[in-house]
C-alpha positions as CSV (number, residue, x, y, z in Angstrom):
1,M,150.4,237.4,-8.7
2,D,153.4,239.7,-10.1
3,R,152.6,242.8,-8.1
4,R,154.5,244.8,-10.7
5,N,151.8,244.2,-13.1
6,Y,149.1,245.0,-11.0
7,I,148.1,248.7,-12.2
8,K,144.5,250.2,-12.4
9,S,143.2,253.7,-13.8
10,V,140.9,255.9,-11.4
11,G,137.4,255.5,-12.5
12,A,134.3,254.1,-10.7
13,A,135.6,250.6,-10.8
14,G,138.9,251.7,-9.4
15,A,137.5,253.8,-6.7
16,G,135.0,251.1,-5.6
17,L,138.0,248.4,-5.4
18,A,140.0,251.3,-3.5
19,L,137.6,251.5,-0.8
20,T,136.3,247.8,-0.5
21,G,139.8,246.0,-0.8
22,C,142.4,248.5,1.1
23,L,143.7,247.4,4.5
24,G,141.9,247.8,7.6
25,G,144.9,248.8,9.7
26,G,146.1,245.7,11.7
27,G,147.9,243.1,9.1
28,G,147.5,240.2,7.4
29,G,148.7,239.2,3.9
30,S,145.5,239.4,2.0
31,E,145.1,243.1,2.8
32,T,145.8,245.5,0.0
33,V,147.2,249.0,0.2
34,T,146.1,250.8,-2.6
35,I,148.5,253.5,-4.1
36,G,147.7,256.4,-6.1
37,S,150.4,257.2,-8.9
38,D,151.1,259.3,-11.8
39,I,152.3,257.1,-14.6
40,P,154.6,257.2,-16.5
41,Y,157.1,259.2,-14.4
42,R,160.5,257.2,-15.5
43,P,162.6,256.0,-13.3
44,F,160.0,256.3,-10.4
45,E,157.0,254.5,-11.8
46,Y,156.6,253.4,-15.4
47,E,155.5,250.5,-17.7
48,T,158.1,248.7,-19.7
49,T,157.6,247.4,-23.1
50,D,155.9,244.2,-21.8
51,G,153.4,246.3,-19.7
52,E,155.1,245.5,-16.5
53,L,154.8,248.3,-13.7
54,T,158.3,248.8,-12.4
55,G,160.1,252.0,-10.9
56,F,161.9,253.4,-7.6
57,D,158.7,253.9,-6.1
58,V,157.3,250.4,-7.0
59,D,160.5,248.6,-5.4
60,I,160.1,250.8,-2.3
61,A,156.6,249.8,-2.2
62,Q,157.4,246.0,-2.4
63,A,160.0,246.5,0.3
64,V,157.7,248.5,2.6
65,F,154.1,247.1,2.3
66,V,154.8,243.5,1.1
67,D,158.5,242.5,2.8
68,Q,158.4,244.3,5.8
69,L,154.3,245.0,6.7
70,G,152.9,241.7,4.9
71,Y,150.5,243.7,2.8
72,D,149.8,243.5,-0.9
73,Y,149.7,246.4,-3.1
74,E,147.9,248.1,-6.2
75,F,149.1,251.1,-7.9
76,I,146.1,252.8,-9.4
77,Q,146.7,255.7,-12.1
78,T,145.8,259.1,-11.7
79,S,146.6,262.7,-12.9
80,F,149.0,264.3,-10.9
81,D,147.3,267.5,-10.8
82,T,144.1,266.1,-8.9
83,I,146.2,263.4,-7.0
84,I,145.8,264.6,-3.5
85,P,141.8,265.5,-3.9
86,S,141.4,262.0,-5.3
87,L,143.2,260.4,-2.1
88,N,141.0,262.7,0.1
89,N,138.0,261.4,-1.7
90,G,139.1,257.8,-1.1
91,N,140.1,256.8,-4.6
92,F,143.2,255.0,-3.0
93,R,144.9,254.9,0.5
94,V,148.3,256.4,-0.1
95,I,150.2,258.3,-2.7
96,M,153.3,257.1,-4.0
97,S,154.5,259.3,-6.9
98,A,157.6,261.4,-6.6
99,M,155.8,263.6,-4.4
100,T,157.6,266.6,-2.9
101,I,156.9,267.5,0.6
102,N,156.0,271.2,1.0
103,D,154.0,273.4,3.3
104,E,151.2,273.7,0.7
105,R,150.5,269.9,0.3
106,D,151.2,269.3,4.0
107,E,148.0,271.3,4.8
108,E,146.1,268.6,2.8
109,V,147.6,265.4,3.5
110,D,150.2,264.0,5.9
111,F,153.6,263.1,5.0
112,S,156.0,260.0,5.5
113,D,159.6,260.3,6.5
114,P,161.6,261.6,3.3
115,Y,162.8,258.9,1.3
116,F,164.2,260.4,-1.4
117,T,166.0,263.9,-2.2
118,A,165.6,265.6,-5.8
119,Y,166.3,269.0,-7.5
120,Q,164.2,271.0,-9.8
121,T,166.5,271.3,-13.1
122,V,166.5,273.1,-16.6
123,V,166.8,270.9,-19.8
124,V,167.4,272.6,-23.1
125,R,168.1,271.7,-26.7
126,E,171.7,270.6,-27.4
127,D,171.8,273.4,-29.8
128,S,170.3,276.0,-28.0
129,D,172.1,279.5,-27.3
130,I,170.9,279.4,-23.4
131,S,174.0,279.0,-21.4
132,S,172.7,280.5,-18.0
133,K,170.0,281.1,-15.9
134,E,169.5,284.6,-17.1
135,D,169.3,283.6,-20.8
136,L,165.9,282.1,-19.9
137,A,164.7,285.3,-20.3
138,G,162.2,285.5,-23.1
139,T,161.8,282.1,-23.6
140,R,159.0,279.2,-23.3
141,A,159.3,276.7,-20.4
142,G,157.4,273.1,-20.6
143,V,156.3,271.9,-17.1
144,Q,153.8,269.3,-15.9
145,K,150.4,270.6,-14.2
146,G,150.4,270.5,-10.2
147,T,154.1,269.7,-10.0
148,T,157.0,271.5,-7.9
149,G,158.4,271.8,-11.4
150,A,155.6,274.1,-12.3
151,A,156.0,276.1,-9.4
152,A,159.5,276.6,-9.7
153,A,159.2,277.8,-13.3
154,Q,156.5,280.4,-11.5
155,E,159.2,281.4,-9.0
156,L,161.6,281.8,-11.9
157,K,159.1,283.7,-14.0
158,S,159.1,286.0,-10.9
159,E,163.2,286.3,-10.7
160,L,163.1,287.1,-14.5
161,G,160.7,290.2,-14.2
162,G,157.9,288.0,-15.8
163,D,159.8,287.3,-18.9
164,L,159.1,283.6,-18.8
165,E,156.2,282.1,-21.0
166,I,155.0,278.7,-19.0
167,N,153.3,275.9,-20.9
168,E,151.3,273.2,-18.8
169,Y,151.4,269.7,-19.8
170,D,149.6,266.7,-18.4
171,Q,152.4,264.3,-18.4
172,I,156.0,265.1,-18.2
173,P,157.0,263.1,-21.6
174,D,154.7,265.6,-23.5
175,A,156.6,268.3,-22.4
176,F,160.0,266.7,-23.2
177,S,158.1,266.0,-26.7
178,A,157.3,270.0,-26.8
179,L,161.3,270.4,-26.3
180,L,162.1,268.0,-29.2
181,N,159.6,269.8,-31.7
182,N,160.7,273.2,-30.8
183,Q,157.6,274.0,-29.1
184,V,159.1,275.2,-26.0
185,D,162.9,276.1,-25.1
186,C,163.3,274.2,-21.9
187,V,161.8,271.8,-19.5
188,I,162.1,272.6,-16.0
189,N,161.7,269.0,-13.9
190,D,162.9,266.7,-11.3
191,N,166.8,266.1,-12.1
192,T,166.4,262.2,-12.1
193,V,163.3,262.2,-14.5
194,S,164.9,264.5,-16.7
195,A,168.5,262.3,-16.5
196,E,166.4,259.3,-17.8
197,F,165.4,261.8,-21.1
198,V,168.6,263.5,-21.4
199,N,170.7,260.0,-21.6
200,G,167.9,258.2,-23.2
201,E,165.4,259.4,-25.6
202,G,166.8,262.8,-26.1
203,E,170.3,261.8,-26.0
204,G,172.6,264.0,-28.4
205,Q,169.7,266.4,-28.7
206,V,169.1,268.0,-25.1
207,R,171.6,268.6,-22.1
208,F,171.2,269.9,-18.9
209,L,171.6,273.6,-18.1
210,E,174.9,274.3,-16.1
211,G,175.7,276.5,-13.3
212,E,175.3,276.5,-9.6
213,G,172.2,276.8,-7.9
214,A,170.2,275.9,-4.8
215,A,172.1,272.8,-4.2
216,A,175.3,274.6,-3.8
217,E,173.7,277.6,-1.9
218,A,172.4,274.8,0.6
219,G,175.9,273.5,1.3
220,Q,174.7,270.0,-0.3
221,E,176.8,267.9,-2.6
222,A,175.3,269.8,-6.1
223,P,174.9,267.7,-9.3
224,P,176.9,269.2,-12.1
225,Y,174.0,271.3,-13.4
226,L,172.1,274.3,-12.3
227,T,169.5,273.3,-9.6
228,L,166.3,275.5,-8.9
229,T,165.2,273.7,-5.7
230,V,166.3,271.2,-3.0
231,E,163.4,268.9,-2.4
232,N,162.6,265.8,-0.5
233,Y,159.7,263.3,-1.3
234,G,157.7,261.5,0.9
235,I,154.5,259.2,0.8
236,A,151.3,260.8,1.3
237,F,148.4,259.9,3.7
238,R,144.7,261.2,4.5
239,E,145.1,263.3,7.9
240,D,143.3,260.5,9.8
241,D,145.6,257.5,8.7
242,D,147.9,258.1,11.7
243,E,148.3,254.2,12.3
244,L,149.3,253.6,8.7
245,L,151.5,256.5,8.5
246,A,153.4,255.3,11.7
247,V,154.0,251.7,10.4
248,V,155.1,252.8,7.3
249,N,157.5,255.2,9.1
250,G,159.0,252.3,10.7
251,A,158.9,250.1,7.7
252,L,161.1,252.9,5.8
253,A,163.7,253.0,8.9
254,A,163.8,249.1,8.4
255,I,164.8,248.9,4.9
256,K,167.1,251.7,5.3
257,E,168.8,249.9,8.4
258,D,169.2,246.7,6.5
259,E,170.3,248.3,3.2
260,T,167.4,247.3,1.2
261,Y,167.0,250.8,0.2
262,D,170.4,251.1,-0.9
263,E,169.9,248.4,-3.2
264,I,167.0,249.7,-4.7
265,Y,168.5,253.0,-5.0
266,G,171.4,251.6,-6.4
267,E,169.5,249.8,-9.0
268,Y,168.0,252.9,-10.5
269,F,170.6,255.7,-9.6
270,A,173.8,253.9,-9.9
271,G,176.7,256.4,-10.4
């Protein structure tokens, strides 16, 4: 079986498979770890034109669950704004969906050790007059529901004295489409995902808003554009799943030690 083609949608059938087919906790090649994920979110999880499921999170899942732990895995499509309740309802075993570790989520789930650092950024149209964060006052921002991009937009709205309209979308491609169609003036989202759009479908039509921000303030090597936040991604587990969490942390450490992580990272984020 090509594991990168193995994807289901959440529903009655999907939930049943997740509960009956997930691993029991020991080991064994026939056991399946079911993974909740919001797809598409390129380059972390998305389908190719041939219907193949691929992306950074998919390759990390392969390295962790298959190569290190000897399990199989199955990605289950679910909406990001309901993904934590779906996990806790037993629809799948873990979440891998470019999920930022934060205090609010940590009250509902347990997280693995961080495996990726990201930044919330702002994308505007190429011909926009917006050239600074202050210029966003009085504009419309597109975000994806339930994400830290939406939270960053709310923080920005407060910083601008409430003078920011926020339009929420079910998936981030819808927010980018709204930007191209002049329905919003900017999109606030993770930098690597936004870069895929800036350098791909939106090339020549959109650009990152420049300026220093959270990354520079934190003393990190900042990207060459405005950063609203500095965030770390983790794999999310139900709070009673300590055994699986422990072995996954061990597997994450192992793929970093043997440079498998660096190889996967270079494939998606070279340069």
